[in-house]
C-alpha positions, 0 to 999 in steps of 0.5 A: 078168582074170576067168574070163569074159574081162572085165578086173577090178580084183581088189584093188578087188573083194576090198576091196568084198566084204570091206566088205560082209561086215563090214557084214552079218556072219553074225549080228545086230550091232544097236547098231553104226552104220557111218559112211564119208566120200568126196568121190566119191559118184558112183563108189560101187558100187550094192551099197554103197548099197542099203537097210540099208548106206550108204543114208543120205547126209549132204552136208557143204558148205563151212563158212559164216561161223560155221563158218569162224570156228570152224575158224580158232579151231582153227588159231590155237590155237598161233599168237600173233595180234595184238590187231587180228586179227578172225577174223570179218573173215577169215571174211568174206574167205574165202568158199568156203574149206574147212577145209584151205584155212583151215589152209593160210591160217594156216600161210602167215600164220605163215611170213610173220610169221616172215620179217618177224621179228614175234613175232605174226601181224598182219592184214597177214600174213593179208591177204598169205596170202589174196592168195597163195592166191587170186591167186598170189604178188606179182611184183617185176618189172614194177614199174618201168614207169610206163606199165604201172602207170598203165594198170593203175591206171586199169583197176582203178579202173574196176572199183572205181568201178563196183562201189562205185556199183552199188547192192547189189553186192559190197563192194570189199575191195581194189585193187592194181596189183602184178602176180601170178604167175598173169599178172594185172597187178593185181586188184580183190578183192570181199567177196561177200554171204554169204547170196547166196553160200550160196543161189547165187541171183542176181537179174537186177539183180545179174547186170547189175551183174556185167556192168557191173563186169567191163566197167569196166576196158575202159571206163576204158581207152577213156575215158583212152587212147582207143579205139585205145589199149586193151590186151589186159588185159581178156581175162579180163574179156571171157571172164567177161562172155561166160559170164555173158551166155550163161548169162543167156540160155540157162540162166536165162531172162533174155531178153525176146526168147526168153522164160523158156526154158532152152536149155542141154543142161547147165550144163557145156556153157554154162559152158565157153562152147561155142556153143549152136548146136552143141546139138541142141535149138536151131534155127539161127534160135534160135541167132541170136536167142541170139547177138543177145540176148547181144550186147544184154545186153553192149551195155547193160552197156557203155553203163551202165559208160560212163555211170557212169564219165563221170559220176564221172570225178573220183573215178575218176581220184583212185582211180587216182592213189591206186593209183599212189601206194600200189600197194594200197588 
């Protein structure tokens, strides 16, 4: 502890002081540029960031598609790839991956190719590795339950058909009814639009589509099995729907009733799904209006999902039957 009675981290203080001394020096060191990198810019000491020291910040975001292709090229250098492997296609499937994640991806694919006694890495191994990193390992148990498989097939077909038929929505890359180690009974994988992902800007039309796609699984179960036989399988979908709808109303001003006003105190509070009525800047009356607007958005999306799946019943059933036959499409 320091002489003033305050507890300090001596080692940390000494390191900081030494860095400052080295940077400033006792004589001019023109021609020397000091660079540093950190993932925690928010906890740096202000003395480090004053003008003349680390005063210029260069944020390095996650790589875009071209960046991911270049990074994949580096990590494929000593790995034999089959001719059909297109790095551009892999880059499209790996939006949001960091350089380290892409390195891990190719290592996982190489391990799988070795396990399968292949002398080249094919797209099948890379597809497996993407699934493993994004949704967990495939489980072998639970595959011999025909009733469970049929229900999951209809559920995922509901998501897939909704996404395919809503104009301008993300491309459906894959549907599977093979259960995963993260608890998912099956999943529908999308390839997001690159420009939309990079800009982070989503239109009202796209968000409404997102609500309808997320509800597609629950609606599909209702149409096939009846309201009394729906399962808890849509739990994650319903949480996603609530979070999106709440943010639409409280953060993004997508509400006819409340107007173009943001009510969330901060993004984290709304994203974590805490009730806005606990927020100090919202009256009880407004909180009730927020809840009713959220309900309205969800009800509209539910009605839209029901309409689309009813109108395309044959295609939806055919997709589910295809999943039952092939397990992955």
